All heavy atoms as TSV, in Angstrom:
chain	resi	resn	atom	element	x	y	z
A	1	MET	N	N	0.848	-1.169	0.000
A	1	MET	CA	C	0.000	0.000	0.000
A	1	MET	C	C	0.894	1.233	0.000
A	1	MET	O	O	1.816	1.336	0.787
A	1	MET	CB	C	-0.910	-0.050	1.225
A	1	MET	CG	C	-1.788	1.137	1.369
A	1	MET	SD	S	-3.128	0.941	2.565
A	1	MET	CE	C	-2.293	0.600	4.070
A	2	ASP	N	N	0.619	2.165	-0.871
A	2	ASP	CA	C	1.374	3.406	-0.929
A	2	ASP	C	C	0.993	4.310	0.240
A	2	ASP	O	O	-0.107	4.229	0.764
A	2	ASP	CB	C	1.085	4.159	-2.231
A	2	ASP	CG	C	1.537	3.371	-3.455
A	2	ASP	OD1	O	2.461	2.554	-3.311
A	2	ASP	OD2	O	0.955	3.585	-4.525
A	3	GLU	N	N	1.916	5.200	0.614
A	3	GLU	CA	C	1.609	6.163	1.670
A	3	GLU	C	C	0.589	7.183	1.198
A	3	GLU	O	O	-0.203	7.673	1.973
A	3	GLU	CB	C	2.887	6.861	2.138
A	3	GLU	CG	C	3.766	5.957	2.972
A	3	GLU	CD	C	4.922	6.708	3.578
A	3	GLU	OE1	O	4.776	7.889	3.898
A	3	GLU	OE2	O	5.977	6.095	3.729
A	4	ILE	N	N	0.604	7.508	-0.092
A	4	ILE	CA	C	-0.346	8.462	-0.655
A	4	ILE	C	C	-1.240	7.699	-1.619
A	4	ILE	O	O	-0.765	7.093	-2.570
A	4	ILE	CB	C	0.380	9.605	-1.384
A	4	ILE	CG1	C	1.276	10.364	-0.400
A	4	ILE	CG2	C	-0.624	10.538	-2.049
A	4	ILE	CD1	C	2.156	11.395	-1.037
A	5	ALA	N	N	-2.543	7.736	-1.358
A	5	ALA	CA	C	-3.488	6.997	-2.199
A	5	ALA	C	C	-3.796	7.777	-3.459
A	5	ALA	O	O	-3.883	9.000	-3.442
A	5	ALA	CB	C	-4.770	6.734	-1.428
A	6	GLN	N	N	-3.955	7.061	-4.536
A	6	GLN	CA	C	-4.411	7.657	-5.783
A	6	GLN	C	C	-5.915	7.897	-5.645
A	6	GLN	O	O	-6.589	7.211	-4.869
A	6	GLN	CB	C	-4.112	6.718	-6.947
A	6	GLN	CG	C	-2.636	6.427	-7.135
A	6	GLN	CD	C	-1.824	7.691	-7.363
A	6	GLN	OE1	O	-2.214	8.565	-8.118
A	6	GLN	NE2	N	-0.688	7.801	-6.676
A	7	PRO	N	N	-6.490	8.842	-6.391
A	7	PRO	CA	C	-7.918	9.162	-6.237
A	7	PRO	C	C	-8.855	7.966	-6.389
A	7	PRO	O	O	-9.875	7.894	-5.720
A	7	PRO	CB	C	-8.173	10.194	-7.349
A	7	PRO	CG	C	-6.839	10.805	-7.592
A	7	PRO	CD	C	-5.827	9.705	-7.349
A	8	ASP	N	N	-8.527	7.009	-7.251
A	8	ASP	CA	C	-9.404	5.853	-7.469
A	8	ASP	C	C	-8.983	4.624	-6.668
A	8	ASP	O	O	-9.548	3.555	-6.827
A	8	ASP	CB	C	-9.470	5.516	-8.955
A	8	ASP	CG	C	-8.098	5.167	-9.527
A	8	ASP	OD1	O	-7.073	5.450	-8.875
A	8	ASP	OD2	O	-8.060	4.601	-10.630
A	9	GLN	N	N	-8.015	4.756	-5.800
A	9	GLN	CA	C	-7.496	3.617	-5.048
A	9	GLN	C	C	-8.223	3.473	-3.709
A	9	GLN	O	O	-8.342	4.432	-2.950
A	9	GLN	CB	C	-6.001	3.812	-4.792
A	9	GLN	CG	C	-5.352	2.681	-4.037
A	9	GLN	CD	C	-3.859	2.951	-3.794
A	9	GLN	OE1	O	-3.352	4.003	-4.127
A	9	GLN	NE2	N	-3.206	2.006	-3.205
A	10	VAL	N	N	-8.730	2.274	-3.426
A	10	VAL	CA	C	-9.349	1.984	-2.137
A	10	VAL	C	C	-8.268	1.413	-1.235
A	10	VAL	O	O	-7.609	0.436	-1.591
A	10	VAL	CB	C	-10.512	0.979	-2.282
A	10	VAL	CG1	C	-11.064	0.596	-0.927
A	10	VAL	CG2	C	-11.594	1.557	-3.166
A	11	GLN	N	N	-8.060	2.041	-0.093
A	11	GLN	CA	C	-7.041	1.566	0.831
A	11	GLN	C	C	-7.690	0.756	1.945
A	11	GLN	O	O	-8.808	1.027	2.363
A	11	GLN	CB	C	-6.275	2.731	1.448
A	11	GLN	CG	C	-5.371	3.425	0.459
A	11	GLN	CD	C	-4.460	4.405	1.147
A	11	GLN	OE1	O	-4.914	5.245	1.895
A	11	GLN	NE2	N	-3.182	4.272	0.894
A	12	ALA	N	N	-6.979	-0.228	2.411
A	12	ALA	CA	C	-7.446	-1.048	3.523
A	12	ALA	C	C	-6.252	-1.357	4.410
A	12	ALA	O	O	-5.112	-1.346	3.966
A	12	ALA	CB	C	-8.065	-2.339	3.001
A	13	TRP	N	N	-6.531	-1.617	5.661
A	13	TRP	CA	C	-5.489	-1.939	6.611
A	13	TRP	C	C	-6.005	-3.056	7.493
A	13	TRP	O	O	-7.172	-3.068	7.882
A	13	TRP	CB	C	-5.154	-0.710	7.470
A	13	TRP	CG	C	-4.194	-0.992	8.561
A	13	TRP	CD1	C	-2.837	-1.034	8.464
A	13	TRP	CD2	C	-4.498	-1.277	9.926
A	13	TRP	NE1	N	-2.278	-1.330	9.681
A	13	TRP	CE2	C	-3.289	-1.485	10.607
A	13	TRP	CE3	C	-5.676	-1.389	10.638
A	13	TRP	CZ2	C	-3.219	-1.788	11.955
A	13	TRP	CZ3	C	-5.612	-1.684	11.987
A	13	TRP	CH2	C	-4.385	-1.878	12.621
A	14	SER	N	N	-5.174	-4.012	7.792
A	14	SER	CA	C	-5.523	-5.088	8.709
A	14	SER	C	C	-4.458	-5.140	9.790
A	14	SER	O	O	-3.273	-4.968	9.503
A	14	SER	CB	C	-5.575	-6.428	7.982
A	14	SER	OG	O	-6.655	-6.444	7.081
A	15	PRO	N	N	-4.875	-5.397	11.019
A	15	PRO	CA	C	-3.888	-5.477	12.096
A	15	PRO	C	C	-3.034	-6.739	11.979
A	15	PRO	O	O	-3.402	-7.697	11.311
A	15	PRO	CB	C	-4.750	-5.511	13.355
A	15	PRO	CG	C	-6.058	-6.056	12.911
A	15	PRO	CD	C	-6.228	-5.612	11.490
A	16	ALA	N	N	-1.904	-6.721	12.665
A	16	ALA	CA	C	-1.005	-7.878	12.687
A	16	ALA	C	C	-1.664	-9.040	13.424
A	16	ALA	O	O	-2.485	-8.830	14.321
A	16	ALA	CB	C	0.294	-7.494	13.378
A	17	PRO	N	N	-1.343	-10.288	13.056
A	17	PRO	CA	C	-1.866	-11.437	13.793
A	17	PRO	C	C	-1.470	-11.350	15.271
A	17	PRO	O	O	-0.389	-10.881	15.609
A	17	PRO	CB	C	-1.189	-12.631	13.124
A	17	PRO	CG	C	-0.769	-12.144	11.782
A	17	PRO	CD	C	-0.482	-10.683	11.950
A	18	ASP	N	N	-2.363	-11.802	16.138
A	18	ASP	CA	C	-2.145	-11.714	17.583
A	18	ASP	C	C	-1.058	-12.673	18.054
A	18	ASP	O	O	-1.138	-13.868	17.812
A	18	ASP	CB	C	-3.443	-12.011	18.317
A	18	ASP	CG	C	-3.296	-11.893	19.822
A	18	ASP	OD1	O	-2.460	-11.080	20.270
A	18	ASP	OD2	O	-4.013	-12.599	20.538
A	19	LYS	N	N	-0.057	-12.119	18.700
A	19	LYS	CA	C	0.997	-12.917	19.329
A	19	LYS	C	C	1.241	-12.416	20.738
A	19	LYS	O	O	2.344	-12.512	21.261
A	19	LYS	CB	C	2.285	-12.828	18.508
A	19	LYS	CG	C	2.152	-13.464	17.142
A	19	LYS	CD	C	3.437	-13.452	16.372
A	19	LYS	CE	C	3.239	-14.152	15.051
A	19	LYS	NZ	N	3.807	-13.449	13.933
A	20	GLY	N	N	0.230	-11.793	21.347
A	20	GLY	CA	C	0.359	-11.283	22.703
A	20	GLY	C	C	0.880	-9.864	22.785
A	20	GLY	O	O	1.093	-9.336	23.862
A	21	GLN	N	N	1.082	-9.211	21.621
A	21	GLN	CA	C	1.631	-7.864	21.614
A	21	GLN	C	C	0.558	-6.820	21.938
A	21	GLN	O	O	-0.627	-7.081	21.824
A	21	GLN	CB	C	2.279	-7.556	20.254
A	21	GLN	CG	C	1.307	-7.309	19.105
A	21	GLN	CD	C	0.857	-8.542	18.373
A	21	GLN	OE1	O	0.768	-9.624	18.926
A	21	GLN	NE2	N	0.548	-8.372	17.092
A	22	ALA	N	N	1.008	-5.648	22.320
A	22	ALA	CA	C	0.096	-4.534	22.586
A	22	ALA	C	C	-0.365	-3.921	21.271
A	22	ALA	O	O	0.306	-4.035	20.250
A	22	ALA	CB	C	0.802	-3.486	23.432
A	23	GLY	N	N	-1.526	-3.278	21.296
A	23	GLY	CA	C	-2.055	-2.579	20.123
A	23	GLY	C	C	-3.222	-3.333	19.507
A	23	GLY	O	O	-3.770	-4.262	20.093
A	24	THR	N	N	-3.606	-2.919	18.310
A	24	THR	CA	C	-4.708	-3.560	17.596
A	24	THR	C	C	-4.186	-4.831	16.940
A	24	THR	O	O	-3.158	-4.813	16.284
A	24	THR	CB	C	-5.277	-2.611	16.531
A	24	THR	OG1	O	-5.682	-1.397	17.169
A	24	THR	CG2	C	-6.476	-3.222	15.831
A	25	VAL	N	N	-4.906	-5.931	17.153
A	25	VAL	CA	C	-4.475	-7.228	16.640
A	25	VAL	C	C	-5.652	-7.953	16.008
A	25	VAL	O	O	-6.801	-7.636	16.264
A	25	VAL	CB	C	-3.884	-8.123	17.768
A	25	VAL	CG1	C	-2.635	-7.512	18.345
A	25	VAL	CG2	C	-4.898	-8.378	18.871
A	26	MET	N	N	-5.349	-8.940	15.171
A	26	MET	CA	C	-6.389	-9.789	14.608
A	26	MET	C	C	-6.281	-11.159	15.262
A	26	MET	O	O	-5.226	-11.795	15.219
A	26	MET	CB	C	-6.251	-9.928	13.093
A	26	MET	CG	C	-7.390	-10.757	12.502
A	26	MET	SD	S	-7.420	-10.806	10.707
A	26	MET	CE	C	-7.928	-9.138	10.339
A	27	LEU	N	N	-7.376	-11.594	15.879
A	27	LEU	CA	C	-7.401	-12.894	16.546
A	27	LEU	C	C	-7.554	-14.003	15.514
A	27	LEU	O	O	-7.879	-13.760	14.344
A	27	LEU	CB	C	-8.551	-12.926	17.550
A	27	LEU	CG	C	-8.512	-11.823	18.619
A	27	LEU	CD1	C	-9.740	-11.914	19.512
A	27	LEU	CD2	C	-7.243	-11.905	19.449
A	28	GLU	N	N	-7.334	-15.236	15.928
A	28	GLU	CA	C	-7.388	-16.383	15.008
A	28	GLU	C	C	-8.709	-16.487	14.264
A	28	GLU	O	O	-8.741	-16.883	13.112
A	28	GLU	CB	C	-7.135	-17.680	15.778
A	28	GLU	CG	C	-5.705	-17.856	16.199
A	28	GLU	CD	C	-5.473	-19.185	16.898
A	28	GLU	OE1	O	-6.301	-20.113	16.740
A	28	GLU	OE2	O	-4.466	-19.291	17.602
A	29	GLY	N	N	-9.808	-16.138	14.906
A	29	GLY	CA	C	-11.119	-16.227	14.270
A	29	GLY	C	C	-11.427	-15.076	13.329
A	29	GLY	O	O	-12.514	-14.992	12.777
A	30	GLY	N	N	-10.493	-14.145	13.146
A	30	GLY	CA	C	-10.713	-13.017	12.256
A	30	GLY	C	C	-11.259	-11.784	12.955
A	30	GLY	O	O	-11.459	-10.755	12.328
A	31	GLN	N	N	-11.542	-11.893	14.264
A	31	GLN	CA	C	-12.028	-10.733	15.004
A	31	GLN	C	C	-10.879	-9.767	15.285
A	31	GLN	O	O	-9.739	-10.174	15.441
A	31	GLN	CB	C	-12.618	-11.160	16.354
A	31	GLN	CG	C	-13.905	-11.928	16.256
A	31	GLN	CD	C	-14.389	-12.297	17.637
A	31	GLN	OE1	O	-13.691	-12.985	18.369
A	31	GLN	NE2	N	-15.568	-11.838	17.987
A	32	TRP	N	N	-11.212	-8.490	15.359
A	32	TRP	CA	C	-10.240	-7.483	15.733
A	32	TRP	C	C	-10.310	-7.288	17.239
A	32	TRP	O	O	-11.376	-7.391	17.847
A	32	TRP	CB	C	-10.554	-6.168	15.054
A	32	TRP	CG	C	-10.235	-6.116	13.589
A	32	TRP	CD1	C	-10.302	-7.151	12.693
A	32	TRP	CD2	C	-9.809	-4.984	12.856
A	32	TRP	NE1	N	-9.951	-6.725	11.446
A	32	TRP	CE2	C	-9.645	-5.382	11.518
A	32	TRP	CE3	C	-9.567	-3.672	13.191
A	32	TRP	CZ2	C	-9.244	-4.502	10.529
A	32	TRP	CZ3	C	-9.167	-2.802	12.193
A	32	TRP	CH2	C	-9.000	-3.222	10.885
A	33	ALA	N	N	-9.176	-7.010	17.848
A	33	ALA	CA	C	-9.130	-6.775	19.292
A	33	ALA	C	C	-8.048	-5.737	19.582
A	33	ALA	O	O	-7.184	-5.458	18.744
A	33	ALA	CB	C	-8.823	-8.072	20.029
A	34	TYR	N	N	-8.128	-5.157	20.767
A	34	TYR	CA	C	-7.128	-4.179	21.203
A	34	TYR	C	C	-6.573	-4.636	22.542
A	34	TYR	O	O	-7.312	-5.075	23.423
A	34	TYR	CB	C	-7.757	-2.782	21.355
A	34	TYR	CG	C	-6.773	-1.770	21.869
A	34	TYR	CD1	C	-5.825	-1.213	21.026
A	34	TYR	CD2	C	-6.764	-1.395	23.208
A	34	TYR	CE1	C	-4.900	-0.298	21.492
A	34	TYR	CE2	C	-5.845	-0.476	23.684
A	34	TYR	CZ	C	-4.915	0.066	22.822
A	34	TYR	OH	O	-3.999	0.952	23.283
A	35	ARG	N	N	-5.269	-4.545	22.691
A	35	ARG	CA	C	-4.607	-4.897	23.949
A	35	ARG	C	C	-3.806	-3.673	24.374
A	35	ARG	O	O	-2.948	-3.200	23.634
A	35	ARG	CB	C	-3.694	-6.103	23.723
A	35	ARG	CG	C	-3.028	-6.588	24.964
A	35	ARG	CD	C	-2.179	-7.828	24.721
A	35	ARG	NE	N	-3.013	-9.011	24.543
A	35	ARG	CZ	C	-3.093	-9.712	23.415
A	35	ARG	NH1	N	-2.384	-9.384	22.370
A	35	ARG	NH2	N	-3.859	-10.765	23.342
A	36	TYR	N	N	-4.107	-3.134	25.562
A	36	TYR	CA	C	-3.462	-1.897	26.000
A	36	TYR	C	C	-2.021	-2.082	26.435
A	36	TYR	O	O	-1.246	-1.131	26.436
A	36	TYR	CB	C	-4.271	-1.205	27.101
A	36	TYR	CG	C	-4.353	-1.984	28.393
A	36	TYR	CD1	C	-3.455	-1.736	29.423
A	36	TYR	CD2	C	-5.326	-2.959	28.577
A	36	TYR	CE1	C	-3.516	-2.462	30.601
A	36	TYR	CE2	C	-5.392	-3.671	29.755
A	36	TYR	CZ	C	-4.492	-3.418	30.763
A	36	TYR	OH	O	-4.556	-4.134	31.921
A	37	LYS	N	N	-1.627	-3.297	26.815
A	37	LYS	CA	C	-0.223	-3.569	27.117
A	37	LYS	C	C	0.072	-5.026	26.800
A	37	LYS	O	O	-0.827	-5.869	26.768
A	37	LYS	CB	C	0.125	-3.245	28.570
A	37	LYS	CG	C	-0.508	-4.153	29.595
A	37	LYS	CD	C	-0.049	-3.783	30.994
A	37	LYS	CE	C	-0.582	-4.784	32.004
A	37	LYS	NZ	N	-0.095	-4.525	33.339
A	38	GLU	N	N	1.325	-5.322	26.530
A	38	GLU	CA	C	1.728	-6.673	26.159
A	38	GLU	C	C	1.326	-7.665	27.237
A	38	GLU	O	O	1.529	-7.431	28.422
A	38	GLU	CB	C	3.236	-6.708	25.949
A	38	GLU	CG	C	3.722	-7.995	25.346
A	38	GLU	CD	C	5.190	-7.937	24.961
A	38	GLU	OE1	O	5.674	-6.854	24.607
A	38	GLU	OE2	O	5.826	-8.991	25.022
A	39	GLY	N	N	0.719	-8.764	26.829
A	39	GLY	CA	C	0.346	-9.829	27.744
A	39	GLY	C	C	-1.024	-9.677	28.389
A	39	GLY	O	O	-1.525	-10.614	28.976
A	40	ALA	N	N	-1.670	-8.506	28.268
A	40	ALA	CA	C	-3.007	-8.306	28.843
A	40	ALA	C	C	-4.049	-9.020	27.988
A	40	ALA	O	O	-3.802	-9.345	26.826
A	40	ALA	CB	C	-3.328	-6.819	28.929
A	41	GLU	N	N	-5.222	-9.262	28.561
A	41	GLU	CA	C	-6.309	-9.877	27.800
A	41	GLU	C	C	-6.771	-8.906	26.714
A	41	GLU	O	O	-6.940	-7.721	26.982
A	41	GLU	CB	C	-7.489	-10.201	28.718
A	41	GLU	CG	C	-7.243	-11.384	29.642
A	41	GLU	CD	C	-7.105	-12.684	28.870
A	41	GLU	OE1	O	-7.917	-12.950	27.969
A	41	GLU	OE2	O	-6.163	-13.443	29.179
A	42	PRO	N	N	-6.980	-9.387	25.480
A	42	PRO	CA	C	-7.439	-8.484	24.418
A	42	PRO	C	C	-8.894	-8.081	24.616
A	42	PRO	O	O	-9.700	-8.851	25.130
A	42	PRO	CB	C	-7.269	-9.309	23.151
A	42	PRO	CG	C	-7.316	-10.723	23.605
A	42	PRO	CD	C	-6.762	-10.736	25.007
A	43	ILE	N	N	-9.226	-6.865	24.214
A	43	ILE	CA	C	-10.589	-6.340	24.254
A	43	ILE	C	C	-11.123	-6.431	22.831
A	43	ILE	O	O	-10.565	-5.821	21.914
A	43	ILE	CB	C	-10.599	-4.879	24.746
A	43	ILE	CG1	C	-10.011	-4.808	26.156
A	43	ILE	CG2	C	-12.011	-4.305	24.698
A	43	ILE	CD1	C	-9.664	-3.413	26.599
A	44	ILE	N	N	-12.193	-7.213	22.640
A	44	ILE	CA	C	-12.769	-7.401	21.308
A	44	ILE	C	C	-13.362	-6.073	20.836
A	44	ILE	O	O	-14.025	-5.379	21.588
A	44	ILE	CB	C	-13.874	-8.484	21.325
A	44	ILE	CG1	C	-13.347	-9.799	21.915
A	44	ILE	CG2	C	-14.469	-8.688	19.931
A	44	ILE	CD1	C	-12.229	-10.437	21.141
A	45	MET	N	N	-13.107	-5.730	19.578
A	45	MET	CA	C	-13.654	-4.501	19.021
A	45	MET	C	C	-14.320	-4.786	17.684
A	45	MET	O	O	-14.043	-5.803	17.043
A	45	MET	CB	C	-12.556	-3.443	18.859
A	45	MET	CG	C	-11.378	-3.869	18.011
A	45	MET	SD	S	-10.014	-2.704	18.030
A	45	MET	CE	C	-10.459	-1.632	16.699
A	46	LYS	N	N	-15.220	-3.907	17.290
A	46	LYS	CA	C	-15.911	-4.049	16.021
A	46	LYS	C	C	-14.960	-3.656	14.896
A	46	LYS	O	O	-14.251	-2.662	14.986
A	46	LYS	CB	C	-17.139	-3.133	16.006
A	46	LYS	CG	C	-17.959	-3.237	14.759
A	46	LYS	CD	C	-19.150	-2.319	14.827
A	46	LYS	CE	C	-19.898	-2.365	13.519
A	46	LYS	NZ	N	-21.029	-1.425	13.510
A	47	MET	N	N	-14.949	-4.444	13.838
A	47	MET	CA	C	-14.110	-4.138	12.687
A	47	MET	C	C	-14.672	-2.885	12.009
A	47	MET	O	O	-15.877	-2.781	11.803
A	47	MET	CB	C	-14.113	-5.296	11.702
A	47	MET	CG	C	-13.149	-5.125	10.570
A	47	MET	SD	S	-13.066	-6.605	9.564
A	47	MET	CE	C	-13.911	-6.054	8.122
A	48	PRO	N	N	-13.816	-1.916	11.674
A	48	PRO	CA	C	-14.299	-0.698	11.022
A	48	PRO	C	C	-14.929	-0.987	9.664
A	48	PRO	O	O	-14.557	-1.946	8.992
A	48	PRO	CB	C	-13.042	0.163	10.849
A	48	PRO	CG	C	-11.939	-0.559	11.523
A	48	PRO	CD	C	-12.388	-1.917	11.897
A	49	GLU	N	N	-15.873	-0.149	9.282
A	49	GLU	CA	C	-16.500	-0.279	7.958
A	49	GLU	C	C	-15.459	0.053	6.900
A	49	GLU	O	O	-14.651	0.970	7.071
A	49	GLU	CB	C	-17.664	0.699	7.833
A	49	GLU	CG	C	-18.804	0.412	8.791
A	49	GLU	CD	C	-19.618	-0.801	8.398
A	49	GLU	OE1	O	-19.704	-1.092	7.191
A	49	GLU	OE2	O	-20.153	-1.448	9.295
A	50	ARG	N	N	-15.458	-0.698	5.827
A	50	ARG	CA	C	-14.537	-0.427	4.722
A	50	ARG	C	C	-15.347	0.129	3.549
A	50	ARG	O	O	-16.435	-0.371	3.268
A	50	ARG	CB	C	-13.816	-1.692	4.302
A	50	ARG	CG	C	-12.928	-2.183	5.403
A	50	ARG	CD	C	-12.093	-3.324	4.919
A	50	ARG	NE	N	-11.343	-3.843	6.069
A	50	ARG	CZ	C	-10.155	-4.334	5.982
A	50	ARG	NH1	N	-9.551	-4.432	4.834
A	50	ARG	NH2	N	-9.533	-4.777	7.053
A	51	PRO	N	N	-14.812	1.139	2.892
A	51	PRO	CA	C	-15.555	1.682	1.744
A	51	PRO	C	C	-15.683	0.636	0.645
A	51	PRO	O	O	-14.773	-0.160	0.425
A	51	PRO	CB	C	-14.705	2.871	1.292
A	51	PRO	CG	C	-13.359	2.634	1.876
A	51	PRO	CD	C	-13.547	1.779	3.100
A	52	ALA	N	N	-16.801	0.662	-0.038
A	52	ALA	CA	C	-17.012	-0.282	-1.144
A	52	ALA	C	C	-16.139	0.104	-2.320
A	52	ALA	O	O	-15.973	1.281	-2.631
A	52	ALA	CB	C	-18.486	-0.268	-1.563
A	53	ALA	N	N	-15.555	-0.885	-2.943
A	53	ALA	CA	C	-14.738	-0.637	-4.138
A	53	ALA	C	C	-15.644	-0.198	-5.268
A	53	ALA	O	O	-16.717	-0.755	-5.486
A	53	ALA	CB	C	-13.987	-1.896	-4.523
A	54	THR	N	N	-15.208	0.827	-5.978
A	54	THR	CA	C	-16.046	1.317	-7.084
A	54	THR	C	C	-15.426	1.003	-8.412
A	54	THR	O	O	-14.305	0.763	-8.567
A	54	THR	CB	C	-16.246	2.847	-6.982
A	54	THR	OG1	O	-14.974	3.474	-6.923
A	54	THR	CG2	C	-17.073	3.181	-5.793
């Protein structure tokens, strides 16, 4: 993904697979979660809406 999107380019971002790290992660089942510090239990979060490709 380029740092600057072209006008017709749809950008998407996915979090890194969960390995116990802090930050936004993707769990094995595909759910997104947030962990405020390394080793803490992840907090399940709703996946953001992605714009439809045109």
